[in-house]
N, C-alpha and C positions, 0 to 999 in steps of 0.2 A: 606150598603155595600159597600167595597171598591173598587177602580177605575177597576180593574178585574171581578168582582161580572159579571156575565152574567143577561142581562133583557131578561125576556121571556112574551110578553105582548099577553094577550087574545084577541081575537076578536069575533064578533057574529058568523063568519062563523064557529068558532071550534065547535059550537052545529050542526053543521051537519057534522062532520068530522068522518071520520071511525076510528076505534082502532087503526089502521095500520098507517094511516095519523097522526093519534095524537101522536103517541108512535115515528115514524119517526121525525115527525115536534122537537119534545123533544129531540130526540137523537142527530139530526143535529146541536144543538145550540151550542154543543162541538169542533164544526169545523168551526166556523164562524170567518172572518179575523179577526187578532188581536188578537184572544185569546191563549194565550200561557200556560196554566195551565196544569198538569200533565195529566189529561184526555185528552185534545185536539187531541192526536195522536190516539186513538180507533177509530174514524169512517176511518181512513185509511185501519184498519185491521178487523175492524166487520162490516159486512152487515146484515142489519136486513130483514128476510124472512120472518117472520109472525108476526103479532099481532092480538090476538084475544080477543074481550068480550063479552061473552054468560052469562047475568046475570042468576040467579035462585031463587026461594025463600029461598033457604036455604043458598045461596051463591051469595047475589044482586052484587057483587063485583068481580066475578070471571073474570079472565083476563091472557093471556099467552101470551110468546113474544118467538121466537128462532132467534138466530143471526149465520150466520155463522162464522167461524174464521180460517185462516190457521195461526199457530203458528209462528211471524215473530223473526227474530234474537233480534230486539231491545227490544222484551220482555222476554228472555230467561237469564239464568245464566248460569254462565262461563262451566256449562257441558254440555248446550245445551237445558235444559229443560226449560219450562213455568215458569218465577220465581213464588217463592210464593206469593211475594208483586201484580204481575202482575195479578197473579189471582184473588187476593181480589179488584183489582181497577176493573176487566172486571166485575165479580158479581155485585159489588157497582155499575158499571152503568146501567148494563144489566137488574138487579130487579129492579131498580129505573126508566127504561123506562116503563116496566111492570105496573108499577103504573100509570103513565102518560096515559095509554091506556082506564084507567075508571076514570080518573079526570073529574071535570064538575065544573061549577061554585058553588064557596062554597065549594068545596071536592076536596081536596088535591091539589087544584089550586094555591098554594102560595109557592110550593114548599115542600120539605123534606130534613131531615137530619136523618144519620145513629144513631141507639143508639146501635145497636148490631153488628157484621157480622162475623158470624163464618162458618170457611171454614174448610172442612174435605180434604185431600190432600192422593186419594187412589191408584195413578200410576201417574207418571212423562209422561206430554205431550211433544213429541219433537220437534225443530223446523221443520218449514215443514209440519208437521201433520196438517189434517183437521178436526174441530171440529164444535160441536154444542153446543151454548149456551142457554140452555132451561129455563125461569123462569116461576112460576105462584105465583099469589095472594094466599096467604092463608086466610088472614085476613084484613079489613081495617076497623077500626072503624072512629070515629070523629076524633081521634086525634094520635092512636097508630097502625102501620100495623106490617104484617109479610109476606115475601116472601121468596121462597124458588128458588135456582137455582140448575142446574147440568151441568159440562161440559161433556161432550160424544164425543167420536171418531164417525165420521162421516161414515166412513165405516164399523166400528165394533160393534158401538152402547154401546162399554164399556165404562164405569164411571170413568172418571179421578179423576172429584172434585165434592163437593157439598157443599151447603153454605144455612145457615138461616140468613135471613136478617131482622133485627126489625128495623122499621121506625118510626119517629116523624113528623107529619106535622105540617107546619109553617104558624103561621098567619102573616100576614103584606101584604107589595106591592107583586102583582103577579108577579111571573115571566114569 
């Protein structure tokens, strides 16, 4: 990893953390002092509202997260709508946080990378609009996973954007 890489060390207290605490801890690493990557500004605009992990026999890695987002001008295109690249960035970060809520020692705790990120743009979200970004783990295997995401209007519930995010778990030093 280069000098800009974020180190996220695991400690024994993580075994007793709630899904919300684990997700929030992972999400907040992007706002660490000195980190200036393209995703470092998202914690200024996104707020983690909920993170839940409710495993069942048929879905042992079930996890969901919800973030609130008021569309800032810095993420808009020249027409005042949320930029398509910003949509992909928001989904990339939010769906990845959803995986962190169910990570555990030896399972999705070394970090992960995108294999695919398929976004569908249904209607434009305008600057100043309040949105909810909802994500859920569809499947996590030993090395591959899929998470779905939706960005919807907070007041009207209309779906603006959707995604399906294919992820690959990394092996190596823990983040």
